[in-house]
N, C-alpha and C positions, 0 to 999 in steps of 0.2 A: 654624279657630276655636281649636283646642287650642293652636296655636303662639302665637296672639295672647294668650290667657290666660296661657300660660307666660311670655311676654315681659313682660307686665304684672306678674306676680308677682315676676319677677327684678328688674324696675325698682323696685318698691315695697320689696323687701328690701334692695336696694343703697342706696336713699335712707335707709332706717331706720338702716343701718350708719353712713352718713355723719353722721347726726344724733347718734349715740352718741359721736362723737369730739369733740364740742363740750363743753367744761367751762365752766360758769357760776360765777363768783365774785361773791358779794354783799358788801355792806358797803363800807367805805372802802378803796380800793385805791391804792397808790402804784406808779407805773411809772418806773423809772430809764431814761432815754433814752441812746442811744449817745454823745451829746455831753456827758454828765455831768449834764444838767439832769433835773428830775423833774416829773411831773404827778400830780395826785390826782383820782380819779373815784369815783363811787358805783357800784361793780360793773363787771365786764367779762366778756367771753367769750373763751376761748382755743380756737382750732382746732388740735387736737393734731398733725395731719399736717404742717401748715406752720408751726406755732407763731405764727400770726397772732393778735394781740390786737385785739378790737373793743370800743369803748366809746363812751359819749355824753359830750359836754362839758357845761358848765353851761348852755348854750343849747339842749341837746337834740339837737345835731348829731351824727351818727354818724361815727366815725373808725376807721380800721384802721391798726395798726402791724405791719409785717413784722419778721421775726426780726432783720434787720440794723439796724432802727430803735431797738431797745431792748436793754438789758443784762439787766434782771431786773424782776420785779414781786412785790408782796406785797399780800395783802388781809386785813383783820381780820374 
């Protein structure tokens, strides 16, 4: 029983640490894509460990861009 509780605590703590590595940016964000084009979105999330950007388009669809897909981003 103690092992199960210890395992659950480790799992919960690990999950919390993973959540801390997500940065949320609000406001108008511009993402410069690798091909030189750009897109604008209302906010985005950045997963620090992989530098993956997640955002919603104007239709509310969720999209992810991996580090090779974009050059940079900025948010106001």
